[in-house]
Structures are given as C-alpha cells and as structure tokens.
TILOKOL-546982 format. One line per field, with one value per residue: residue number from 1; x, y, z of N, C-alpha, C, O in turn. Coordinates in steps of 0.02 Angstrom, whole numbers. Each point is the difference from the previous one (the first is absolute). Example, Ala and Ser with C-alpha at 12.3 -4.5 7.8 and 13.67 -1.06 7.14 Angstrom:
TILOKOL-546982
pos <- (1_2) $
neast <- (660_-70) $
nnorth <- (-284_54) $
nup <- (390_-69) $
caeast <- (-45_42) $
canorth <- (59_59) $
caup <- (0_3) $
ceast <- (45_-39) $
cnorth <- (60_55) $
cup <- (0_37) $
oeast <- (52_25) $
onorth <- (-1_55) $
oup <- (33_8) $
***
This chain:
TILOKOL-546982
pos <- (1_2_3_4_5_6_7_8_9_10_11_12_13_14_15_16_17_18_19_20_21_22_23_24_25_26_27_28_29_30_31_32_33_34_35_36_37_38_39_40_41_42_43_44_45_46_47_48_49_50_51_52_53_54_55_56_57_58_59_60_61_62_63_64_65_66_67_68_69_70_71_72_73_74_75_76_77_78_79_80_81_82_83_84_85_86_87_88_89_90) $
neast <- (-826_-90_18_0_-101_-53_30_-53_-102_25_79_-91_24_-51_104_-64_55_2_-51_85_-59_64_-112_17_-69_33_77_-34_-43_77_49_-50_15_96_-4_-38_76_69_-35_1_100_27_-43_52_80_-64_45_14_106_51_-45_33_97_0_-36_73_75_-39_-9_96_28_-49_71_69_15_18_-101_-42_5_-16_68_-8_-83_14_50_-84_-90_12_-26_-108_-47_23_-47_-98_-5_10_-104_-48_0_94) $
nnorth <- (-396_-26_-6_94_41_-43_45_97_-37_61_-63_-63_-34_90_-35_14_-98_17_-98_-33_-54_-1_-1_-109_-62_-17_-79_-107_-35_-29_-100_-92_-16_-52_-111_-56_-14_-87_-104_-33_-33_-106_-84_-28_-62_-92_87_-41_-31_92_47_-42_38_98_-3_-31_74_72_-37_10_99_27_-47_88_-107_109_25_57_108_-87_-45_-112_-8_-16_-100_-71_15_-59_-109_-31_4_-81_-101_-6_-13_-110_-41_14_31_37) $
nup <- (-298_-62_-111_-59_-24_-89_-98_-19_-30_92_-49_-20_-104_-44_18_90_-13_-110_-16_64_79_-92_-3_-15_63_106_19_1_98_77_-13_41_111_20_-9_90_82_-18_27_107_40_-23_60_96_-48_5_-55_-103_16_-36_-90_-99_-43_-54_-105_-80_-37_-77_-105_-57_-46_-97_-72_-3_30_24_36_-89_-29_-70_77_8_74_109_4_-16_66_94_7_5_103_74_-11_54_111_10_-12_101_-107_50) $
caeast <- (8_-27_47_59_-18_-3_68_43_-20_38_-39_-7_56_56_-2_19_24_58_62_48_1_-56_0_16_-60_-6_52_-23_-56_25_27_-59_-35_40_-14_-67_3_28_-53_-49_30_2_-68_-20_31_-40_-48_-72_-19_4_-66_-26_39_-18_-67_6_34_-48_-47_35_4_-66_-20_36_-33_57_4_-20_39_66_58_20_-47_4_65_0_-6_60_52_-15_6_71_29_-31_28_69_3_-38_37_-37) $
canorth <- (31_-46_-55_26_9_-67_-30_38_-14_-55_-61_-19_-40_45_22_70_2_45_-37_4_-63_-7_-63_8_25_70_36_2_46_68_17_6_62_55_2_28_72_31_0_50_66_13_15_61_60_19_49_-18_-49_30_7_-67_-26_37_-22_-68_4_30_-53_-46_33_2_-68_-21_7_-13_-59_-61_-12_-28_41_-9_37_71_26_7_69_37_-21_28_73_16_-10_46_67_-1_8_59_61_47) $
caup <- (65_51_7_35_70_31_3_44_69_30_11_70_23_16_70_10_69_4_9_-54_-36_-46_-38_-71_-33_17_-38_-70_-5_5_-66_-44_18_-27_-72_-6_13_-60_-50_21_-11_-72_-22_34_-29_-59_27_-3_51_67_31_17_56_61_20_26_64_47_18_45_65_30_18_60_65_44_44_-35_-61_14_-20_-70_-42_15_-23_-73_-24_19_-47_-66_3_1_-66_-48_11_-24_-73_-22_15_43) $
ceast <- (-23_48_62_-14_-3_69_45_-17_40_-45_-2_60_63_-7_25_27_61_66_44_0_-65_3_16_-59_-10_51_-21_-57_22_29_-57_-37_38_-11_-70_0_31_-52_-52_27_3_-69_-24_30_-36_-59_-74_-22_-2_-67_-28_37_-20_-69_2_32_-47_-50_32_6_-68_-25_33_-42_52_-2_-11_47_69_56_15_-48_5_64_0_-9_59_57_-11_6_73_30_-30_29_74_3_-40_40_-43_-36) $
cnorth <- (-46_-58_23_8_-67_-30_35_-11_-60_-61_-18_-39_42_23_71_8_45_-36_5_-63_-5_-68_15_29_75_43_7_49_73_24_11_65_62_8_29_75_37_4_54_70_18_17_66_63_23_43_-20_-50_30_2_-68_-30_34_-21_-71_1_30_-53_-50_30_-1_-69_-24_15_-20_-62_-66_-18_-28_44_-6_35_75_32_16_73_43_-14_33_77_21_-5_46_71_4_14_59_62_47_54) $
cup <- (55_12_39_74_36_9_50_74_26_8_75_26_13_72_4_71_9_10_-61_-44_-41_-33_-72_-38_15_-37_-73_-8_5_-67_-50_13_-24_-75_-12_12_-59_-56_17_-12_-74_-27_31_-28_-63_25_-5_54_70_35_20_60_65_24_30_69_53_23_48_70_36_23_64_62_52_45_-37_-57_18_-28_-74_-48_11_-26_-75_-23_19_-48_-69_-1_-1_-70_-53_8_-22_-76_-26_19_43_-39) $
oeast <- (34_11_24_43_24_14_43_42_5_-55_42_13_49_-52_40_-15_24_51_-22_28_-55_54_-1_9_-20_-16_8_-3_-27_-12_1_-22_-30_-3_-10_-36_-20_-4_-21_-36_-12_-7_-34_-26_16_-44_-37_-60_-26_-6_-27_-31_-8_-11_-34_-22_0_-16_-32_-11_-4_-43_-20_-24_12_49_16_17_35_-10_9_21_-4_2_41_40_19_35_46_25_18_34_34_14_24_51_6_16_-61_-34) $
onorth <- (-7_-20_-36_-16_-7_-33_-32_13_-52_5_23_0_-26_26_22_49_9_33_18_1_-2_-27_57_41_38_54_53_36_43_56_48_34_49_55_38_37_56_51_37_44_57_47_39_55_52_-24_12_-5_-32_-22_-7_-29_-33_-7_-13_-36_-22_-3_-25_-35_-13_-5_-52_56_-59_-37_-54_-59_30_39_50_18_38_60_40_23_46_46_27_28_47_46_21_34_55_25_17_11_2_42) $
oup <- (52_57_43_42_56_51_29_44_-33_26_39_60_26_20_-41_34_56_12_-55_-55_27_-11_-22_-45_-45_-24_-30_-50_-35_-20_-39_-47_-19_-26_-47_-33_-15_-35_-45_-24_-19_-39_-33_11_-28_35_47_14_46_57_55_44_52_61_50_45_58_59_46_50_60_43_28_10_10_1_27_-9_40_-47_-34_-55_-48_-12_-22_-41_-36_-23_-29_-49_-36_-23_-47_-49_-13_-24_-59_58_-6_30) $
***
C-alpha cells in the first residue's frame, strides 16, 4: 500500500498548468498512473483490505495542511478515495 501511494503521487517534474501539450514523460506517467489505479481497484475489491485502505486514506487526509501541503501530495487521498469507492459496493 505504501509503495502504491508513493507511486500514484504526481512527481515534481509533472506540470499541472492545464495545457494541452504534455511532454513524453508526462504522457508515459499518465498511462502508468492508470495502471496503478487499476491495481489499486483490484486490491481494493478484496473485502479484508477495505479497513486498512480506509485507515490509510484517513491518515493521508489528516496529514494535509491546506496552505503548506503541495498539490501533488494533497491530491493522493482524493484519487485513492475515488478509486476505492468505485470498487466497494454500496
């Protein structure tokens, strides 16, 4: 889980300027991140892992300090929550 969280965080060299032009490295990272989200969703669909994932995501949310925490770090729990909720049945 820790490795997945580290890998899913946007690297510092990824720009978030909203432009349509991405570097080759950014395009490759986006594909890699989609593969990581599929892996997370597959693991997240296993019921015994739900509680651990939720606790880890909660810790990530609590670690965010709005004026201090960089975007690439603050976005991780949102990303993980979205993908976890996609695989947990209501």
